[in-house]
C-alpha positions, 0 to 999 in steps of 0.5 A, spaced: 527 486 473 529 482 467 530 475 467 535 474 462 540 468 465 541 465 458 542 472 454 549 467 451 545 463 447 539 468 443 540 466 436 542 471 431 537 472 428 534 474 434 540 479 435 540 486 433 546 491 435 546 496 438 548 503 434 546 508 437 542 510 444 538 516 445 539 518 453 533 522 456 532 520 464 529 524 471 532 518 476 539 519 474 541 512 478 546 508 475 546 513 469 553 514 468 555 506 469 551 504 464 552 509 459 559 506 459 557 499 458 553 502 452 560 506 450 565 500 451 561 497 445 562 504 441 554 505 441 554 513 440 550 517 445 545 522 444 542 526 450 538 531 452 539 537 457 541 534 464 542 527 463 547 530 458 550 535 462 551 528 467 555 524 461 559 529 459 561 531 467 562 523 467 567 524 462 563 521 456 562 522 449 555 525 448 551 529 442 546 533 444 539 532 440 540 539 437 545 536 433 541 530 431 534 534 429 538 540 427 533 544 431 534 547 438 530 545 444 525 551 446 519 553 450 523 552 457 524 544 455 517 543 452 520 542 446 526 538 445 525 530 443 518 532 438 521 531 432 521 527 425 528 525 426 527 523 433 522 519 432 523 517 425 529 514 427 525 509 432 519 507 429 522 505 422 522 498 420 529 495 418 527 490 414 522 495 410 525 497 404 519 502 404 521 505 411 529 505 409 528 509 403 525 514 407 530 515 412 535 515 407 532 520 404 530 525 410 537 524 413 534 519 418 539 516 423 537 510 427 536 510 434 537 502 436 535 504 444 531 509 448 532 509 455 528 514 458 524 515 464 519 520 466 518 526 470 516 525 477 509 528 476 506 523 482 511 525 487 511 533 485 503 533 485 503 529 492 507 536 495 504 540 501 501 546 498 504 544 491 503 550 485 498 548 480 503 550 475 508 545 478 503 540 476 502 542 470 510 543 467 511 535 471 507 532 465 512 529 461 510 529 454 517 527 449 518 521 455 512 518 453 512 519 447 519 516 445 517 511 449 511 509 446 515 509 439 520 505 442 516 500 445 512 499 438 518 498 434 520 493 439 522 488 433 527 493 432 529 497 438 531 496 446 526 501 450 529 502 458 524 504 463 527 502 469 534 503 472 533 496 475 534 493 467 541 496 467 545 491 470 543 485 466 542 489 459 549 491 460 550 482 461 546 481 455 551 487 452 557 483 453 556 476 451 552 478 444 557 483 442 553 489 443 546 486 441 540 485 444 536 479 443 528 479 441 526 475 447 529 481 450 526 487 447 519 484 448 520 484 455 522 491 455 516 494 451 511 490 456 515 493 462 514 500 458 507 501 456 505 498 463 509 505 466 506 510 460 498 507 463 501 508 470 503 516 469 497 517 465 493 514 470 496 518 476 496 524 472 488 523 470 487 521 477 491 528 480 487 532 476 480 529 476 481 531 484 483 538 483 477 543 484 481 550 483 486 550 478 491 556 480 495 558 485 497 552 490 493 546 487 487 545 492 484 536 491 478 536 493 478 530 498 471 529 498 468 527 491 469 519 490 473 519 483 468 519 476 472 513 474 477 508 478 484 507 475 488 501 478 495 499 476 499 497 482 505 493 478 506 485 482 510 486 487 510 477 489 506 471 486 503 468 493 503 460 494 496 460 494 489 465 496 485 463 501 485 456 500 490 452 496 487 452 490 486 458 489 491 462 485 494 469 488 499 474 488 500 481 492 500 488 488 502 494 490 501 502 490 507 505 490 507 509 496 512 505 499 508 505 505 503 500 508 502 493 509 503 491 502 510 495 502 511 492 509 520 490 510 520 483 511 526 481 516 525 474 517 521 468 516 517 464 512 513 468 505 507 470 507 501 468 504 495 470 502 491 471 509 497 473 513 497 480 509 489 479 509 489 478 518 496 483 518 493 489 514 486 488 519 491 488 525 495 494 523 488 498 522 486 497 529 493 498 533 494 504 529 487 507 532 491 507 539 496 513 541 499 510 547 503 503 547 498 497 544 497 491 542 492 486 537 492 479 536 488 478 531 485 471 528 481 471 522 481 478 521 477 479 528 481 481 533 482 476 539 485 480 544 487 487 545 490 492 550 494 498 551 499 498 556 505 503 560 509 499 555 509 494 549 511 488 554 505 490 558 500 491 553 502 484 550 501 480 556 494 484 557 492 482 550 494 475 550 491 475 557 484 476 554 484 470 550 491 466 550 487 460 546 485 463 540 492 467 540 495 461 538 497 461 531 495 468 530 497 476 527 500 481 532 500 488 531 504 493 535 503 500 534 511 501 538 518 499 536 518 492 539 524 491 545 527 485 548 523 485 554 517 484 549 519 480 544 522 475 550 514 475 552 511 473 544 517 469 543 513 464 548 507 463 544 507 460 537 505 466 531 505 466 524 506 474 523 508 481 527 508 487 524 511 494 528 513 499 526 521 497 527 524 492 532 531 493 536 537 489 535 535 485 542 528 483 539 531 481 532 536 477 536 530 473 540 526 471 535 532 469 531 530 463 533 523 462 531 526 462 523 518 461 520 516 467 524 515 473 520 517 480 522 515 486 518 517 493 519 512 497 516 512 505 514 505 507 517 499 508 512 492 508 512 488 507 506 483 513 505 478 509 500 476 502 500 475 498 494 471 491 494 470 487 487 463 484 486 461 481 480 461 486 474 463 491 477 467 495 484 464 498 490 468 504 493 467 508 500 471 512 504 476 508 508 472 508 516 476 513 519 471 517 523 473 517 531 469 518 536 470 521 543 468 523 550 464 530 547 460 526 542 457 521 547 449 523 549 447 518 556 441 516 554 439 512 562 438 515 569 445 513 571 451 516 567 457 511 566 464 513 571 470 516 567 473 510 568 467 506 565 467 512 560 475 510 558 473 503 557 467 505 553 471 509 548 477 502 547 471 497 546 467 502 541 476 503 538 476 495 538 469 493 536 469 498 530 474 492 527 470 487 529 466 484 523 459 484 525 455 483 528 460 485 534 459 485 541 466 487 544 466 487 552 472 490 555 474 493 561 479 498 564 485 497 569 490 500 572 489 505 567 489 502 560 484 498 556 483 491 555 478 486 552 475 482 555 470 478 550 469 479 542 462 477 539 464 477 531 460 475 525 454 473 529 448 473 524 443 476 530 446 481 535 444 478 541 448 472 539 454 475 537 453 478 545 452 471 548 458 468 544 462 474 547 461 473 554 462 465 552 468 467 550 471 471 556 476 468 560 477 474 565 471 477 569 465 480 566 463 482 572 463 489 572 465 490 564 463 494 559 459 492 552 460 495 545 455 494 540 457 496 532 450 498 531 443 499 535 440 493 538 433 492 535 430 489 541 432 489 548 433 481 548 441 484 547 442 489 552 439 484 556 443 478 555 450 484 556 448 486 562 446 479 565 453 477 563 456 483 568 457 488 564 455 495 568 455 500 561 454 500 554 455 504 548 451 503 542 450 508 536 443 508 536 437 510 532 432 503 532 425 504 532 426 500 539 430 505 542 425 508 547 425 500 550 432 499 550 433 504 555 428 502 558 431 496 560 438 499 561 434 503 567 431 496 570 437 494 571 441 499 572 446 499 567 448 506 564 448 506 557 451 511 551 449 513 544 454 515 539 449 517 533 455 513 529 454 506 526 460 502 524 459 495 520 465 491 518 462 486 512 469 484 510 
């Protein structure tokens, strides 16, 4: 939205009167009100198709585009504004005598404002089972052409591509007798070029992934894109980045989902680190089908648990490591009720993300003015991008899940059914712990709970020691997960010495036989997954 609080002070030399406006929009939100504002300044309204009908139905005087061009709309609307009398009317420079002579010679009427928003290509292309023909028909041709023409000639023409601009432009027109200032026209032009850039990127991304251009559009989910096109608009400027001397901002992808688009209910503005932690939190808690709570500190889970209720899951997650939980962020995969909120409110927490909060929960949290509450529309990234010097690394998101059927028992003792459930829980949590990662967990009262987390150590045996050192709950009888194989038996021996009785790991080390022998000697049950879950950041 344009900030134009000083509209009334625009220098007269910078003003351009709006005498004729061409309106052609897909999103008709606020259209009639804005057109009325234009008409109040005696602006000649010219329009196309459904837009013209909407204006006429509202009682506004409007001319069809064919009246301006002297040529009918044709080819099912594919050709209506692609005409010299449209683009000549937009592109001629008013202070250029040669340009003015040309438009006069060819009876071209000046167009001082273009109001356009484009066919909803991305929305159409993302519909399940969409026909390829529908994808193609929703590629706007005339709209982007007019947008680019008007933006290029911003010195004389105003290009309006967002309904959010209608109100402030109405104010400026009123303040300046139906004219707009150069600064406004320039801001509108920059926004317009961003719109066409994003639109073309969306088309290129979608078409590039279509493998069968007939019948229902078949989109490839396997191939990585040949070109990375990221044109995400600025959502907010953050106070700073990871540290106060670093600038930072949040950009969104337009889906309206995920942590970037979460709705803030209360609390201070989010920081860069808050957003990173909340994303890690939401990714992990979304893995569970039953009520679950995850407490994150510096992107690593310090407590995670499932439970019969959110309150129960929270208390068990907090019990895992109450010291580290102080000042953390919390992810919850269910609506947060008053009972859970009452318990959580006892702890200093930076932020909480959940699908929803009951009125009672909001009331309980209201006293904690700085606590950030965020309601999220669930979404999980399909690809992960990481900038490196000179380029980008791209990979598929790690969405692979392991079930009991995927486990291979490699020791003489097989894990008990309860140990299997605990192992699968530990494995899920371990996937979201920075490598090298060891997670101790247990299964009690029908639910999984972390006992100790060893994260980000340079050796696996150190992660095993650190996870045991961090444990608050008893380690005896617990299980442990390792995100990668044990290169030597010492890591497994450390886990067994701490009290774990079963281990889940990928396997695949040249020393697997030695590790299995050590487990058998210690009476530890061990299963291989055949899958590694490194998380480097």
